[in-house]
C-alpha positions in Angstrom: -0.2 -0.2 -0.3 1.4 3.7 -1.1 1.9 6.3 1.5 -1.4 8.6 2.5 -1.4 11.0 -0.2 -1.3 14.5 1.5 -1.8 16.9 -1.9 -4.7 18.9 -1.2 -7.9 20.1 -3.3 -6.2 21.9 -6.1 -2.9 21.1 -5.9 -0.5 19.9 -8.6 0.6 16.4 -8.4 4.3 16.2 -6.7 6.8 17.4 -6.8 4.3 20.4 -7.9 6.5 22.2 -10.5 5.6 26.0 -11.1 4.4 24.8 -14.8 2.7 21.5 -13.6 -0.5 20.4 -15.8 -2.6 18.8 -13.3 -4.5 19.2 -10.3 -6.0 16.9 -7.4 -9.4 16.5 -7.4 -10.3 14.4 -4.2 -13.6 13.4 -2.8 -17.2 12.8 -5.0 -18.9 16.0 -3.6 -15.9 17.9 -5.2 -16.3 16.3 -8.7 -20.3 17.3 -8.1 -19.0 21.0 -8.1 -17.3 20.6 -11.4 -20.3 19.2 -12.6 -22.2 22.0 -11.7 -19.4 24.6 -12.5 -19.2 25.6 -8.9 -17.1 28.9 -9.3 -15.7 28.5 -5.4 -14.2 24.9 -6.5 -12.5 27.0 -9.5 -11.3 29.4 -7.0 -9.3 26.7 -5.0 -7.7 25.1 -7.5 -3.8 26.4 -7.3 -2.8 24.7 -10.7 -4.6 24.1 -13.9 -4.1 22.3 -17.1 -3.3 25.0 -19.2 -5.3 23.9 -22.3 -8.1 24.0 -20.0 -8.4 27.9 -19.1 -5.7 30.4 -18.9 -5.9 30.1 -15.1 -1.6 29.6 -14.5 -0.5 32.8 -12.2 1.8 34.1 -15.1 -0.6 33.9 -18.1 -3.0 35.9 -15.5 -0.2 38.2 -14.2 0.6 39.0 -18.0 -3.1 39.5 -19.2 -3.4 42.2 -16.3 -0.3 43.5 -17.4 -1.2 43.7 -21.2 -4.9 45.4 -20.4 -3.1 48.0 -17.8 -0.2 49.0 -20.8 -3.3 49.2 -23.7 -5.6 51.1 -21.1 -8.7 48.7 -21.6 -11.8 50.0 -19.9 -12.7 47.6 -16.9 -14.8 45.1 -17.3 -12.8 43.7 -20.3 -10.0 40.9 -20.4 -7.9 39.3 -22.9 -6.5 36.1 -24.5 -2.9 36.3 -25.8 -1.5 34.2 -28.4 2.1 34.3 -30.0 1.0 34.1 -33.4 -1.4 36.5 -35.7 -3.0 33.8 -37.4 -4.5 32.0 -33.7 -5.6 35.7 -32.5 -7.6 35.3 -35.9 -9.1 32.5 -35.9 -9.8 32.9 -32.0 -12.1 36.3 -33.4 -13.5 34.4 -36.4 -14.4 32.0 -33.7 -15.9 34.5 -31.1 -18.2 36.0 -34.1 -19.2 32.4 -35.7 -20.0 30.9 -31.9 -19.9 27.3 -31.1 -21.9 24.8 -33.4 -25.6 24.3 -31.0 -27.5 22.2 -33.3 -25.0 19.1 -33.4 -26.5 15.8 -33.1 -22.8 14.0 -32.6 -23.0 16.6 -28.9 -24.8 17.4 -26.0 -26.9 20.5 -26.7 -25.7 24.0 -25.5 -28.2 25.8 -23.2 -28.9 29.6 -24.3 -26.8 32.0 -22.4 -23.5 33.7 -23.1 -22.0 30.8 -25.3 -24.7 31.3 -27.6 -25.3 35.1 -27.8 -24.1 36.7 -31.1 -20.9 38.6 -30.9 -20.6 41.4 -33.7 -17.1 42.0 -34.6 -16.9 45.2 -33.2 -17.3 43.9 -29.8 -13.4 42.3 -30.1 -10.3 43.9 -31.0 -6.8 42.5 -31.8 -3.9 44.7 -30.6 -0.3 43.2 -31.6 2.4 44.3 -28.9 6.4 43.2 -28.7 8.4 42.9 -25.8 11.6 44.7 -26.7 13.8 43.0 -24.2 13.0 39.5 -25.2 11.6 40.1 -28.9 8.3 37.9 -28.0 5.0 39.0 -30.1 2.2 39.1 -28.1 -1.3 39.0 -30.1 -4.0 40.1 -27.7 -7.7 39.4 -28.3 -10.0 41.8 -26.3 -13.3 41.5 -25.2 -16.1 42.0 -22.6 -15.6 39.6 -19.9 -19.2 38.5 -20.0 -18.4 36.9 -23.4 -15.9 34.6 -21.4 -17.9 31.5 -21.6 -18.2 32.0 -25.7 -14.6 32.6 -26.5 -13.4 29.8 -23.9 -14.7 27.0 -26.1 -11.9 28.5 -28.6 -9.0 28.4 -26.1 -9.8 25.2 -24.3 -10.3 23.1 -27.6 -7.9 24.7 -30.1 -5.1 24.7 -27.8 -3.2 27.5 -29.7 -2.9 30.2 -26.2 0.1 31.3 -25.0 2.0 29.2 -23.0 2.9 29.5 -19.1 6.7 29.4 -19.8 6.3 32.4 -22.7 4.3 34.2 -20.0 6.7 33.7 -17.2 9.9 34.8 -19.8 7.9 38.0 -20.6 6.4 39.4 -17.0 9.9 40.4 -15.9 10.1 42.6 -19.1 6.8 44.6 -19.4 8.2 47.7 -19.0 9.7 47.3 -22.1 6.1 46.2 -24.1 5.5 48.6 -27.1 2.3 48.4 -29.4 3.4 47.8 -33.0 1.1 47.7 -36.2 -1.3 44.8 -36.4 0.3 44.2 -40.3 4.2 44.3 -38.8 6.5 41.7 -40.0 6.0 38.6 -38.3 8.8 36.8 -35.9 9.1 33.5 -37.1 10.7 31.3 -34.4 13.8 29.4 -35.3 14.0 25.6 -34.9 15.9 25.3 -31.8 18.4 22.5 -30.6 15.4 21.1 -28.6 13.3 21.0 -31.5 15.6 19.0 -33.7 16.1 17.0 -31.0 12.4 16.2 -30.2 11.6 15.3 -34.2 14.8 13.3 -34.2 13.1 11.4 -31.4 10.0 11.1 -32.9 11.8 9.8 -35.9 13.4 7.2 -34.8 11.0 6.1 -32.6 8.4 5.7 -35.5 11.2 3.7 -37.4 12.5 1.4 -34.4 11.2 -2.0 -35.0 8.3 -1.5 -37.6 6.0 -4.2 -38.2 6.6 -6.4 -41.5 10.4 -5.4 -41.2 12.7 -2.0 -42.1 11.1 0.0 -44.6 12.4 1.4 -47.7 11.5 5.1 -47.5 11.5 6.1 -43.7 10.0 9.3 -41.5 12.6 12.1 -41.4 12.3 14.8 -39.2 11.1 16.9 -42.3 7.9 14.5 -41.8 7.1 15.9 -38.2 5.2 19.0 -37.3 4.8 20.2 -33.8 2.4 22.4 -31.8 1.8 23.9 -28.7 -0.8 20.9 -27.7 -2.0 17.8 -28.9 -5.1 19.4 -29.3 -3.5 22.4 -31.5 -1.9 19.6 -33.6 -5.3 17.8 -34.4 -6.9 21.6 -34.5 -4.6 22.8 -37.1 -4.8 19.6 -39.5 -8.1 20.0 -39.3 -7.9 23.5 -40.8 -5.3 22.8 -43.4 -7.6 19.8 -44.7 -10.6 22.0 -44.9 -8.9 24.6 -47.0 -8.2 22.1 -49.8 -12.1 22.0 -50.5 -14.6 24.8 -52.1 -17.0 24.2 -50.0 -15.6 22.3 -47.0 -16.5 18.5 -46.6 -17.3 16.8 -43.7 -15.3 14.4 -42.2 -16.4 10.9 -40.2 -14.7 10.0 -36.8 -14.8 6.0 -36.0 -14.9 5.2 -32.4 -15.3 8.1 -29.5 -12.7 10.5 -28.8 -11.5 13.1 -26.4 -14.4 15.6 -26.0 -12.2 18.6 -27.0 -12.0 16.6 -30.4 -15.5 16.7 -30.9 -15.6 20.1 -30.8 -13.2 21.2 -33.2 -14.6 18.6 -35.7 -18.2 20.5 -34.9 -17.0 23.9 -34.4 -14.8 24.1 -37.7 -15.9 23.3 -40.9 -19.6 22.0 -42.2 -19.4 18.9 -39.3 -19.2 15.4 -38.9 -20.1 11.9 -38.8 -19.5 10.1 -35.5 -19.5 6.3 -35.2 -19.2 6.2 -31.5 -18.7 2.5 -30.8 -15.9 1.5 -33.5 -17.4 -2.1 -34.2 -17.5 -4.1 -37.3 -21.4 -2.9 -37.5 -19.9 0.9 -37.2 -17.7 -0.1 -40.3 -20.6 -0.9 -42.1 -22.4 2.1 -41.5 -19.3 4.2 -42.4 -19.0 2.4 -45.4 -22.9 3.2 -46.2 -21.9 7.1 -45.1 -19.7 7.6 -47.4 -21.5 5.9 -50.5 -24.1 8.0 -49.9 -22.2 11.0 -50.3 -20.7 9.9 -53.0 -23.9 9.5 -54.7 -24.6 12.7 -53.8 -21.8 14.7 -55.6 -19.8 14.9 -52.1 -16.9 13.9 -50.8 -15.9 12.9 -47.1 -12.8 14.6 -46.8 -11.0 12.4 -43.3 -11.5 9.6 -41.8 -10.6 10.4 -37.9 -10.1 7.3 -35.4 -8.1 7.2 -31.7 -5.9 4.2 -31.1 -7.1 3.4 -28.7 -10.2 5.8 -27.8 -10.4 7.6 -24.8 -12.0 6.8 -22.3 -13.4 3.3 -23.8 -10.4 1.9 -25.1 -12.2 0.5 -28.1 -9.5 -0.5 -31.0 -10.5 0.1 -34.8 -9.1 -2.2 -37.6 -6.4 -0.5 -39.6 -6.4 -2.4 -42.1 -10.0 -1.7 -43.1 -10.2 1.8 -42.3 -7.3 1.8 -44.8 -9.3 0.2 -47.6 -12.2 2.4 -46.9 -10.3 5.5 -47.2 -8.8 4.0 -50.6 -12.2 3.4 -51.8 -13.7 6.9 -51.1 -10.3 8.9 -51.4 -10.6 10.1 -47.9 -7.5 10.8 -45.6 -6.6 8.2 -42.9 -5.9 10.0 -39.6 -5.3 8.6 -36.2 -4.6 10.3 -32.8 -2.3 7.3 -31.4 -1.9 9.2 -28.0 -2.8 6.4 -26.0 -1.2 3.7 -27.5 2.2 5.7 -28.1 5.2 5.7 -30.7 6.7 2.9 -28.2 4.0 0.4 -28.7 2.3 0.3 -32.0 3.0 1.4 -35.4 0.3 2.9 -37.7 2.7 3.8 -40.7 4.1 2.1 -43.8 2.4 1.4 -46.7 -1.0 0.4 -45.8 -1.0 2.6 -42.9 -2.1 6.4 -42.1 -1.7 9.5 -44.0 -1.5 11.5 -41.1 -0.4 10.5 -37.7 -1.5 13.0 -34.6 0.0 12.9 -31.3 -0.2 14.8 -27.7 3.3 15.1 -26.7 2.1 16.3 -23.1 1.0 12.5 -22.2 3.5 9.2 -21.8 6.5 11.0 -24.5 6.9 14.2 -21.6 5.9 11.4 -18.8 6.4 14.3 -16.1 3.2 16.4 -16.4 5.2 19.4 -16.8 5.2 20.8 -20.0 2.3 20.6 -22.8 3.3 19.3 -26.6 1.8 17.9 -29.7 3.0 16.6 -33.2 1.9 15.8 -36.8 3.6 13.4 -38.9 3.4 12.4 -42.4 3.8 9.0 -43.5 6.2 9.2 -46.7 4.6 6.0 -47.8 1.6 7.5 -48.0 0.0 7.3 -51.6 -1.2 11.0 -51.0 2.3 12.5 -49.3 3.3 14.9 -51.7 -0.1 16.5 -51.4 -0.2 16.5 -47.8 3.8 18.2 -48.0 2.5 20.8 -50.1 -0.3 21.4 -48.2 1.8 21.6 -44.4 4.6 23.8 -46.7 2.0 26.1 -47.3 0.2 26.3 -44.0 2.6 25.4 -41.1 4.7 27.9 -38.8 6.3 27.1 -35.9 4.6 28.3 -32.9 6.4 25.9 -30.5 8.3 27.9 -28.2 11.7 26.6 -27.2 11.2 27.5 -23.7 8.8 24.3 -24.2 10.8 22.5 -26.4 13.3 22.7 -24.0 11.9 20.8 -21.5 10.2 18.0 -23.6 13.3 17.2 -25.2 14.9 16.7 -21.9 11.5 15.0 -20.2 11.2 12.3 -23.6 14.9 11.2 -23.0 13.8 8.5 -20.9 10.7 7.7 -22.6 11.1 3.9 -23.6 12.5 3.4 -19.9 9.1 4.9 -18.5 7.0 3.1 -21.5 8.3 -0.2 -20.3 7.1 0.4 -16.9 3.7 2.3 -17.8 3.2 -0.9 -20.0 3.6 -3.4 -17.0 2.0 -1.8 -14.5 -1.0 -1.2 -16.4 -1.6 -5.0 -17.9 -0.7 -5.9 -13.9 -3.8 -3.6 -12.7 -5.7 -4.9 -15.6 -5.2 -8.6 -15.2 -6.4 -7.2 -11.3 -9.4 -5.8 -12.2 -10.4 -8.5 -14.8 -9.4 -11.3 -12.1 -11.9 -9.3 -9.4 -14.7 -9.0 -11.8 -15.2 -12.4 -13.0 -16.3 -13.2 -9.1 -20.2 -12.7 -9.1 -19.5 -10.7 -6.0 -17.6 -7.9 -7.3 -18.8 -4.4 -7.7 -16.9 -4.3 -11.0 -18.9 -5.3 -13.8 -16.4 -4.5 -16.6 -12.9 -3.6 -17.3 -11.9 -1.4 -20.5 -8.9 -2.4 -22.1 -7.6 -3.6 -25.6 -6.7 -7.2 -24.1 -10.2 -7.8 -22.7 -11.8 -7.6 -25.8 -10.8 -10.5 -28.2 -12.2 -7.9 -31.3 -9.8 -5.3 -30.2 -6.9 -7.1 -29.3 -6.8 -8.5 -32.8 -7.0 -5.2 -34.3 -4.1 -3.9 -32.0 -2.2 -7.4 -32.2 -2.0 -6.6 -36.0 0.0 -3.2 -35.3 2.0 -4.0 -32.1 5.8 -3.6 -32.0 7.6 -6.7 -32.8 9.8 -7.4 -29.3 13.3 -6.3 -29.9 16.1 -7.0 -27.2 15.9 -3.1 -26.6 12.2 -3.1 -25.6 9.2 -4.9 -25.5 5.6 -3.6 -27.0 2.8 -3.4 -24.6 -1.1 -2.3 -24.9 -0.9 1.3 -23.4 -1.3 3.0 -20.2 -5.0 3.6 -19.6 -7.7 1.6 -19.1 -11.2 2.1 -17.6 -13.3 -0.4 -14.9 -17.3 0.4 -14.7 -19.1 -0.5 -11.4 -22.3 -1.9 -11.5 -23.7 1.1 -10.1 -22.8 4.7 -9.4 -23.0 4.7 -6.0 -20.2 1.8 -5.7 -18.4 4.2 -7.8 -18.9 7.0 -5.2 -17.6 4.8 -2.6 -14.7 3.7 -4.3 -13.5 6.8 -5.2 -14.2 8.4 -1.7 -11.8 5.7 -0.3 -8.9 5.7 -2.7 -5.6 6.7 -1.9 -4.5 8.3 -5.2 -4.2 11.3 -7.1 -7.5 12.2 -9.1 -7.8 14.6 -11.9 -7.6 15.0 -16.1 -4.3 13.8 -17.0 -2.7 10.3 -18.2 1.0 9.1 -19.1 2.5 10.8 -15.9 5.1 9.7 -13.4 2.4 8.8 -10.5 -1.3 7.3 -11.0 -4.2 9.6 -12.1 -7.7 8.5 -12.4 -11.0 10.4 -12.8 -14.7 10.0 -12.9 -14.3 10.9 -17.0 -18.0 10.1 -18.1 -19.6 11.7 -14.6 -16.7 14.7 -14.8 -16.9 15.7 -18.6 -20.8 14.9 -19.3 -22.3 15.1 -15.7 -25.2 17.1 -17.3 -25.5 14.7 -20.4 -25.4 11.5 -19.0 -28.1 10.5 -21.2 -26.5 11.9 -23.9 -23.1 9.9 -23.4 -25.1 6.3 -22.7 -26.7 6.2 -25.5 -23.0 6.4 -27.2 -21.2 3.5 -24.9 -20.2 5.8 -21.9 -21.3 4.7 -18.4 -21.5 7.0 -15.8 -19.9 4.4 -13.0 -16.8 4.2 -14.9 -13.4 5.2 -13.5 -11.0 6.0 -16.2 -6.9 4.9 -14.8 -4.1 6.1 -16.0 -1.2 4.1 -14.2 2.2 5.9 -13.5 5.4 4.9 -12.3 4.7 3.4 -8.9 5.2 0.3 -7.6 2.6 -1.7 -8.7 1.7 -4.0 -5.7 1.5 -1.4 -3.4 -0.9 0.1 -6.6 -2.8 -2.8 -6.0 -3.3 -2.5 -2.3 -4.7 0.7 -2.7 -7.2 -0.2 -5.3 -8.0 -3.4 -3.3 -8.7 -0.9 0.0 -11.0 0.6 -2.0 -12.8 -2.1 -3.2 -12.9 -3.4 0.4 -14.6 -0.2 1.5 -17.3 -0.5 -1.6 -17.9 -4.6 -0.8 -18.3 -3.1 3.3 -20.7 -0.3 2.6 -22.7 -2.6 -0.1 -22.8 -5.4 2.6 -23.9 -2.6 5.5 -26.6 -2.0 3.6 -27.9 -5.3 3.1 -28.0 -6.0 6.2 -29.8 -3.2 7.4 -32.6 -4.1 5.3 -32.6 -7.1 6.7 -32.7 -5.8 10.2 -35.7 -3.6 9.0 -37.3 -6.2 7.5 -37.3 -8.7 10.3 -38.6 -5.7 12.9 -41.5 -4.9 10.7 -39.9 -1.5 9.8 -39.9 -1.7 6.0 -43.4 -3.1 4.1 -43.4 -4.6 0.4 
């Protein structure tokens, strides 16, 4: 059993660095407060996932200084970007607003998010920190409109990073405003950027399925972004630009919430196949055929491999075959499977691979990053290379790249531990679930579903002396009812919050936390309110099992106590049937 966790509500995982991207959310009552958007709990957060909100102390302080310098009237606020393109896209989104009528997403209630926002209610001001040369693009708007613009900050992920804000703050005395049409200052590719790209290229060609390839990924096929969501958002935007009018996409299998929002809010929409099963493959094919017959073209098929949080695994060969038949790009997010374990490239692989480098590639929960990789053996490689060359600008700060490069040097070593810890815990819970008295209904992981395991094994990297590939670092458990989940959560000696792939184990009641107001919608797409997502860390696995065992015992004790109380009441004639 592990030592008792002393991390307080709202604090980051130890060691609690200034740029930590986690926060601890113990106790079920606090989950409910988050679901209900209780502002008092937001105020208690001392650490933030930076893409979720611009709440980091340095980002907030720099925003105050920018507003003060520009003499912006009270009642207004700002989102700061480091690229003119991203700032302009934020304004375009604010005017257009989030899509409110998408069947693939819970409905957005009438309120600040849905109210029209005329262009004249927003302004864009450009500043330069003379002592560092850093450009700041400030989108200024009424604080009352924050909920509307927050969609862009949280889902596109292109806002200023915490390290850039930290570097800029000591030099705000050198701020000067410059014309909006001033020539942009490009970020030069630093040694850290190069190290990251070369590491990714090496990992992608390490132990490929089918043997060594004739054409290999190089650093020039890899594009770095501020976050994993930025990689998805930018790739989606690039592809939208290739068709007039823009065409729909398809998403096979469920995906992370922000991914759904990006596909909904930018472009003409998408078709969701949430279960990722063989039946969904049939439905996907029927949809593509109907679009073709109507003279339309589906621009891309997207998928996660495996999906978050249900851990379904699509058939890569079938998706590739379908994409070829209908001339659609195939784009997969491999964050949960990760570079170390799965090979999705080659002549029969994806066209584009997108990854959140924030997760296991970084591994220490203190920096964000994302990547998009073009498959050099893909049939549309040259077309995509031209597209990225025309649209891509490096906006990933050398400050963040330096930390990510350093963190990722032990990626394979950590991946071994993450894989083995996860598999040990999956086996533990799977064994537990087989008992009729267990509170656990199912365990969601590629190895617990024969169809999904077969799909995964097709792309699992062969074992080498250096590394034995595994099945990733994430799984979910589903309880027989929500009350059992509540007791388990309240008695679990574990860090709790929205992250995965870190040095410490993190759990979250993912469905309850993200879809707590839309549980019927989520349930109709295969997501259970009684589920917990578990992202094992690097701790001793026996200690982790001891912690989970204690929480499970609390559930069975509570369940037994309840049954006993009912029996006593019946014996005493206190309950009528």
